[in-house]
C-alpha positions, 0 to 999 in steps of 0.5 A: 518172830517174823521178819519185819517187812522191807522193800525187797528191792532195797533189801537186795540193793538193786533198782526195781528194774533189775534183771534176773541175773542182777537179783541172783548176783546181788543175792549170792553176794549177800548170802555169802557175806551174812550166811551163819556158817560164815559170819558169827556177828549178832544179827547176821542170821537175821539178815540172811533170812531177810536176804533169802526172803527177798530173793525168794520173791524177786527170783520167781517171775509170778511172784515179782509181778504180784509184788511190784503191783501190790507192794507189801500186801502182795500176798493179800496181807499175809507176811511171807516170813511167817508162812508155815514152815518158813520160820522153822526152816530158817530156825534149823539152818536150812539152805534149800531143799530139805524136810521131813520124810516118813512113810507117807509124808514128804514135805520139801521147802523151796524148789532146789534153787537154794540147795543149788546155790549153797552148794556153788557158794559154800562148796556144799560144806557148811553146816548141814543141819536138818530136821531131827531123825533126817539124815542124807549123804551130800550130793556128788558134784561134777567139774570138767578139767580140760588137759592137753594130750602132753599133760594127760600123757606126763601126768602129775599134780595140778592145781585147780580152782573152780568157779566157786573159789575152791582150790585143789592140788589134783593128782593126775594119773599118767595117761589119763583118758578123755572122759575119765573121772578123778574122785575127790572124796568128801569135797561135794556137797554137804550131808544132812543130819550127820551124814557124810558129804558127797565126792567132787567128780573131775571129768577129764576133757582132752583138748584137740591137739594142733599136730596129733590126732588121738584114736584111743591110746594110739596117736597119729601125725603127719610126716612131711617128706620130699618127693625124692625122700619118698621115692629113694627112701630116707631117714627123717625126724618125727615129732612125738609128744614129748620128744623127736625120734628119727625113723627111715622112710621106705623107698617108694613110699606114697602119700598116706603110708603109715609108719608105726612107732611102738610105745610113742602113743598114749601111756596106759594104766600099766605103763604100756603105751599105744602106737604113734602112726607117722603118716606120710605126706609128700610135699613139693616146693611151691617154687622151683629153682632153675636147677630143680626144674631142670631136673624134674623136666629130665625126669618127666621125659625119661620116667615111664611111671604112670600114677593114674595106671595103677 
């Protein structure tokens, strides 16, 4: 039985001048409320079909323009709900792209928007009911998981919530790399015809760090030292990802000299870590006391060192 006609704007609960985003938002809310996989009340499926029919027309600029001009007769008297394939499509619980695939025939309903939308609404895990004889594994879905360098170095469990409301506790490997993918099996789009669901792929993105620079598993950090520490040598503290260590600044060190600290970089899969390079940065006081100025003046008068002659 065809769905009786109602004003599409009224069905979605939006004004006639509603934007595309308002229409889409209203549809998402109603589809979540009346989808047969969620709502078992009598009449929910018919309401869901009605909402989907309205959205199918209003989301398309060309169809919407015709509907605004012609109203119920926008398709020259045709009832869109009774169009070929439409009733069978919803009777079998379709949620977007799907159909019968033979050797010579490929029939698809919709343009993929329903599929994309329902994977976002229901995590692709609703009933994947297709046509008889049709079977297809669910699509893989991908999301970005941002981590700080400290979180990536430590690893461990992390609770995440996706934009569609799905919530997971994820086991992050120690020393996970930028761009690495963590696969959650069976948490992607739903399969059709009894086929298994796809996977959820969490792609790691390491946030820039305010102190450390990263090069693969090696890290680099600036090491501020005073002029006399650089000239005479000194033991100074270097901040690492997890703690701090004391290192010896060799006498006669210039700006840019790199001190290599073994095992203080990012951990590797086998437990070994990269290097941390402490880059010497000589710092001069912005303001000198009388005593400091006197010593610097004495040094300037007695030293034969010319840094520009090297």
